C-alpha positions in Angstrom: -0.1 0.0 -0.2 1.0 3.5 -0.8 2.9 6.1 2.1 0.6 6.5 5.0 -1.2 9.9 5.1 0.4 12.1 7.3 -1.7 14.3 9.5 -1.5 18.1 8.1 0.5 20.7 9.7 -1.5 23.3 11.2 -0.4 26.9 11.5 -1.5 29.5 13.4 -3.0 32.4 12.1 -1.0 35.6 12.5 -3.9 37.7 12.4 -5.7 35.7 15.5 -6.4 38.4 18.2 -4.4 37.8 21.5 -3.0 34.7 20.1 -0.3 32.9 22.5 2.2 30.3 21.7 1.3 27.2 19.6 2.0 24.1 22.0 2.8 20.6 20.5 2.5 17.3 22.5 2.3 13.7 21.7 0.5 14.9 18.2 -2.2 16.9 20.0 -2.2 20.8 19.0 -3.5 23.1 22.2 -4.1 26.9 22.0 -3.3 29.0 24.9 -4.6 32.6 25.0 -3.3 34.6 27.8 -5.9 37.0 27.7 -8.8 34.8 27.8 -10.8 34.4 30.7 -12.3 31.5 32.1 -16.0 31.1 31.5 -18.6 31.2 34.7 -20.2 27.8 35.5 -23.5 29.4 34.4 -21.8 29.9 30.9 -20.7 26.5 30.8 -23.9 25.1 31.6 -25.7 27.0 29.3 -23.6 26.0 26.2 -23.8 22.3 27.5 -27.3 22.2 28.2 -29.4 24.6 26.0 -30.7 23.1 22.7 -28.3 20.1 22.9 -29.2 16.6 22.6 -26.2 14.6 23.3 -22.2 15.2 24.7 -19.7 12.9 24.0 -17.6 13.0 26.4 -19.5 15.4 28.4 -17.4 15.1 31.6 -14.2 15.8 29.8 -15.5 18.7 27.6 -16.6 20.5 31.0 -13.4 20.3 32.5 -11.8 21.4 29.2 -14.3 24.6 29.5 -13.5 24.9 33.0 -9.9 25.1 32.5 -9.7 28.2 30.5 -7.9 26.0 27.4 -8.7 27.7 24.1 -10.6 24.8 22.1 -10.9 24.3 18.3 -14.4 23.7 17.6 -15.6 22.8 14.4 -18.9 22.7 12.3 -18.9 21.7 9.0 -21.9 22.6 6.8 -22.3 21.2 2.9 -23.8 24.0 0.8 -26.6 22.1 -0.8 -29.2 24.5 -1.1 -28.7 28.5 -1.5 -30.6 29.5 2.0 -30.1 28.9 5.7 -33.3 28.4 7.9 -33.6 28.5 11.5 -32.9 24.8 11.5 -29.6 25.8 10.3 -29.3 28.2 12.8 -29.7 26.2 15.9 -26.5 24.8 15.6 -24.6 28.1 14.2 -26.1 29.8 17.2 -24.4 27.1 19.4 -21.1 27.8 17.6 -21.8 31.4 18.3 -21.7 30.7 22.3 -18.4 29.0 22.0 -17.4 31.9 19.7 -18.3 34.6 22.7 -16.8 32.1 25.1 -13.3 32.8 23.6 -13.0 29.8 21.8 -11.7 29.1 18.2 -14.5 28.3 16.0 -13.7 26.6 12.5 -16.6 26.7 10.0 -15.9 23.8 7.2 -17.6 24.6 4.2 -18.2 20.8 2.5 -17.7 22.3 -1.2 -16.1 18.9 -2.0 -18.5 16.7 0.3 -21.3 18.4 -0.7 -21.3 16.8 -4.7 -21.6 13.7 -2.6 -24.6 14.1 -0.3 -24.8 13.6 3.0 -26.9 10.3 3.4 -28.0 11.1 6.9 -31.5 10.6 7.3 -32.1 9.9 3.4 -34.2 6.8 2.4 -32.4 6.8 -1.1 -29.4 8.1 -2.8 -29.4 11.8 -2.9 -29.2 13.7 -6.3 -25.4 14.8 -6.8 -24.5 18.3 -6.9 -22.5 20.1 -9.8 -19.7 22.0 -8.6 -21.0 25.2 -10.0 -24.1 24.4 -8.2 -22.2 24.2 -4.8 -20.0 27.0 -5.5 -23.0 29.2 -5.8 -24.5 27.9 -2.7 -21.5 28.5 -0.8 -21.5 32.3 -1.4 -24.8 32.8 0.1 -24.0 30.5 2.9 -21.3 32.5 3.9 -23.2 36.0 3.4 -25.8 34.5 5.8 -23.5 33.0 8.2 -22.7 36.5 9.0 -25.9 37.0 10.8 -25.2 35.1 13.4 -21.1 34.6 13.7 -18.6 37.2 13.8 -16.7 36.0 10.7 -13.4 38.3 11.6 -13.2 35.9 14.7 -13.7 32.6 12.6 -11.6 30.2 10.7 -13.3 29.5 7.2 -12.2 26.7 5.3 -13.2 24.6 2.1 -12.9 20.9 2.1 -11.8 20.5 -1.3 -8.4 22.1 -0.1 -7.3 18.9 1.4 -9.9 16.5 0.0 -8.8 17.0 -3.9 -5.4 16.3 -2.8 -6.3 12.6 -2.2 -4.7 10.5 -5.0 -5.7 6.9 -5.6 -2.8 5.7 -2.5 -4.0 8.1 -0.1 -7.5 7.4 -0.5 -7.1 3.7 -0.4 -4.8 4.4 2.7 -7.6 6.6 4.7 -10.4 4.1 3.7 -8.1 1.2 5.2 -8.5 3.0 8.5 -12.4 2.5 8.8 -14.0 -1.2 8.5 -17.1 -1.6 6.5 -19.0 -2.9 9.5 -18.4 0.5 11.2 -20.0 2.3 8.2 -22.8 -0.1 7.6 -23.9 0.5 11.2 -25.3 3.4 10.3 -29.0 3.2 10.7 -30.0 4.8 7.3 -27.7 2.2 5.5 -28.8 -1.1 7.7 -32.4 -0.1 6.7 -32.2 0.3 3.0 -29.9 -2.9 3.0 -32.8 -4.7 4.9 -35.5 -3.3 2.3 -33.0 -4.4 -0.6 -32.5 -0.6 -1.5 -29.5 0.0 -3.3 -26.6 1.9 -1.4 -24.0 3.4 -3.6 -20.2 3.1 -2.8 -19.9 6.8 -3.0 -22.2 7.3 -0.3 -19.9 4.8 2.2 -17.1 7.4 1.4 -19.2 10.1 2.7 -18.6 9.8 6.5 -14.9 9.0 5.9 -14.2 12.1 3.8 -16.2 14.2 6.4 -14.1 12.7 9.4 -11.2 13.5 7.6 -11.8 17.3 7.9 -11.8 16.7 11.6 -8.0 15.2 11.2 -6.8 18.1 9.2 -8.1 20.8 11.7 -7.2 19.0 14.9 -10.8 19.8 16.3 -11.2 19.8 19.8 -14.9 19.4 19.7 -17.1 19.2 16.8 -20.9 20.4 16.6 -23.9 19.0 14.5 -27.2 18.2 14.5 -28.4 15.0 16.2 -29.0 13.5 13.1 -25.2 14.0 12.2 -24.4 11.9 15.5 -23.0 8.7 13.4 -20.6 11.0 11.3 -19.2 12.8 14.0 -18.5 9.4 15.8 -16.9 8.5 12.8 -14.4 11.6 13.1 -13.6 11.0 16.7 -12.9 7.2 15.8 -10.5 8.3 12.8 -8.7 11.2 14.8 -7.4 8.1 17.2 -6.4 6.3 14.5 -4.0 9.3 13.4 -2.8 9.0 17.0 -4.6 12.7 17.9 -6.9 13.5 20.9 -10.4 12.4 19.8 -12.8 15.0 19.5 -15.7 15.7 21.7 -19.0 15.6 20.4 -21.9 18.0 20.8 -25.3 17.4 18.9 -28.2 20.1 19.0 -31.5 19.3 19.1 -33.5 19.3 15.7 -36.3 22.2 15.3 -39.3 20.8 14.1 -41.1 23.1 10.9 -43.9 25.1 10.4 -46.2 21.9 9.6 -45.4 20.7 13.1 -44.3 17.2 12.5 -41.0 16.9 10.6 -37.7 18.9 11.1 -37.2 21.9 9.4 -36.3 21.6 5.7 -36.3 23.8 2.5 -37.3 20.5 0.5 -40.4 20.1 2.5 -41.5 23.6 2.4 -41.5 24.0 6.2 -38.9 26.5 6.6 -38.3 30.1 8.0 -35.2 31.4 5.9 -32.7 33.6 8.1 -33.1 36.2 5.3 -36.6 36.2 4.6 -38.5 39.5 4.6 -39.5 40.5 8.1 -43.2 40.6 7.3 -42.9 36.7 6.0 -41.0 35.7 8.7 -43.0 37.4 11.4 -46.1 36.0 9.8 -44.5 32.3 9.4 -43.5 32.2 13.2 -47.1 33.1 14.1 -48.4 30.0 11.9 -46.4 27.6 14.0 -48.4 25.2 16.4 -48.7 26.7 19.9 -47.0 23.3 21.7 -44.1 24.4 19.3 -43.3 27.8 21.1 -41.1 26.3 24.0 -38.8 24.6 21.7 -38.6 27.8 19.3 -38.1 30.1 22.4 -34.8 27.9 23.2 -33.3 27.0 20.1 -34.1 30.1 18.2 -33.7 32.8 20.6 -31.1 33.9 23.3 -33.6 34.7 25.9 -32.9 33.4 29.5 -34.9 30.5 30.5 -36.7 32.4 33.2 -38.0 35.1 30.7 -39.1 32.7 28.7 -40.9 31.0 31.4 -42.5 34.1 32.5 -43.9 34.7 28.7 -45.2 31.4 28.3 -47.1 31.3 31.7 -48.8 34.6 30.8 -51.9 32.8 29.9 -52.5 34.1 26.2 -50.6 31.9 23.9 -51.3 34.7 21.1 -49.4 36.9 23.0 -46.8 34.7 23.5 -46.4 33.9 20.1 -46.0 37.9 19.5 -43.2 37.8 21.6 -41.3 35.2 19.8 -42.1 36.4 16.4 -40.9 39.9 17.5 -37.7 38.6 19.1 -37.0 36.2 16.1 -37.4 39.1 13.6 -35.2 41.3 16.0 -32.5 39.2 15.5 -31.9 38.9 12.1 -33.3 42.4 10.7 -33.2 44.5 13.9 -35.9 46.1 16.5 -37.5 48.6 14.3 -38.0 46.1 11.3 -39.7 43.9 14.4 -41.6 46.4 15.5 -43.2 47.3 12.3 -44.0 43.8 11.4 -45.7 43.4 14.3 -47.6 46.4 13.5 -48.7 44.9 10.3 -49.4 41.7 11.3 -51.7 43.0 13.8 -53.3 45.1 11.3 -54.0 42.5 9.0 -54.6 39.6 11.0 -56.2 40.8 14.3 -57.9 43.9 13.1 -58.6 42.6 9.9 -57.7 45.6 8.1 -55.8 45.8 4.5 -52.2 46.8 5.1 -51.1 49.6 2.2 -48.1 47.6 1.1 -49.6 44.8 -0.3 -48.9 43.6 -3.7 -50.6 44.6 -6.7 -52.5 41.8 -8.7 -52.1 43.0 -12.4 -54.7 41.9 -14.8 -55.4 42.4 -18.5 -59.2 42.1 -17.9 -61.2 41.7 -14.6 -64.0 39.4 -15.7 -63.1 35.8 -15.2 -64.5 32.7 -13.2 -63.7 32.8 -9.2 -61.5 29.8 -9.9 -59.0 31.8 -12.2 -58.2 34.4 -9.5 -55.9 32.3 -7.6 -54.3 30.8 -10.6 -53.7 34.5 -11.9 -52.4 35.6 -8.6 -50.0 32.3 -9.1 -51.4 31.4 -5.3 -52.7 28.1 -7.2 -50.5 26.0 -9.8 -53.5 24.7 -11.3 -57.2 25.3 -11.8 -58.4 21.9 -10.0 -56.1 23.2 -6.9 -57.6 26.7 -7.2 -61.1 25.0 -7.4 -60.6 23.3 -4.2 -59.6 26.3 -2.6 -62.5 28.4 -3.6 -64.8 25.6 -2.4 -63.1 25.6 0.8 -64.0 29.2 1.2 -60.3 30.3 0.5 -61.4 33.3 -1.7 -62.6 37.0 -1.1 -63.1 39.8 -2.7 -63.4 42.9 -1.0 -63.9 40.9 2.1 -67.0 39.2 0.5 -66.8 35.5 0.3 -66.8 33.7 -3.1 -67.7 29.7 -2.6 -68.8 28.9 -6.2 -65.6 28.4 -8.2 -67.6 28.4 -11.6 -69.1 32.1 -10.3 -68.1 35.1 -12.5 -66.5 37.9 -11.1 -65.7 41.3 -12.4 -62.6 42.8 -10.7 -61.6 46.8 -10.8 -58.6 48.6 -10.1 -58.7 49.1 -6.4 -60.2 45.9 -5.4 -58.2 43.7 -2.4 -58.2 40.3 -3.2 -57.5 37.4 -0.1 -56.8 34.2 -1.3 -56.0 31.7 1.6 -55.3 33.1 5.0 -52.4 35.0 4.2 -52.1 36.3 0.5 -53.5 39.9 -0.1 -53.8 41.7 -3.6 -54.6 45.0 -4.8 -56.1 44.7 -8.1 -54.6 46.5 -11.0 -56.2 46.6 -14.5 
């Protein structure tokens, strides 16, 4: 077999503020910062408990945090879609917590692994992305991550920088460090194999390649959603095979989407994007089921537990949800935008008034059937969908309901059309 892969040399960033000496002992790299203050027990408890699902090895990590040692905290994200949503923000906010405690955060952009596709939670092989798709998504990811992380104090690395250098001999040697039994123990793979569904060879390679990221950056701790536990454990095991101290692991809880049942996902359409317009973001938060308010408060905001408890026990679910929506919009768009979005929501959905800034519905002629209106507004994708929407009472013109899809309606400039619960339009002929 070819020459064994060496552990890449890690150089200290000269621009790192207050960076002390780099000490190496038995292959491990420790960072010491003379200006770093020890975190309080309350800070450490919050970072270990709030929003977390599992910590491996918790006692060791707690000791490391109490020691004042500056940890290298890694998070890997594959840019598989152009937008980040509140579900992504849960683990990014956890990364920011470590950053605020003075630790060195390392954001790995999986521009190489993103072309393979993470099999986590998938019942079939993911559609591969092209290099250009991944590159385009990567640009938006970094721009959006700035809303949460202080990018001036973060290391941002693309894993193509080292994964593309794995030639045949090096790749074979890397694969020899992990057994087939270890990989197929993955729940997603074992279920597919039991169901006689295909598992492609490149999918088996994915957890090994992303684990190698931890070896390269010599992570002390890796973060991920709780659906990433298998991948993170492979990283921990692989580091030991390279004679490095195994990384600690922290997984965060998954955020349930707007449908109230499945994790937030753009492909499922149940997401709230962190760059969505304030009005849209506010309205979406107000649409979540009441039972999800507590996890949304805990996972999506930084409000103290006592304050959250006070809000939730006030007795009025609508007021609690208004507080939640106001806080989330404030975090991503500022207090003024949050106040405007709240006032607009109250005006439209509470006082049943029509907002001044509703979009126009431009029509060539205003005489059409009721079922044609949702299609013209592009709220319904087909005539049959529009037909059902009208029959279910989802169409109003000037606050007058139209229940017959076949009924003819004559619209004129200035008329206000409401389609479904949230879509308002002002007609322009």
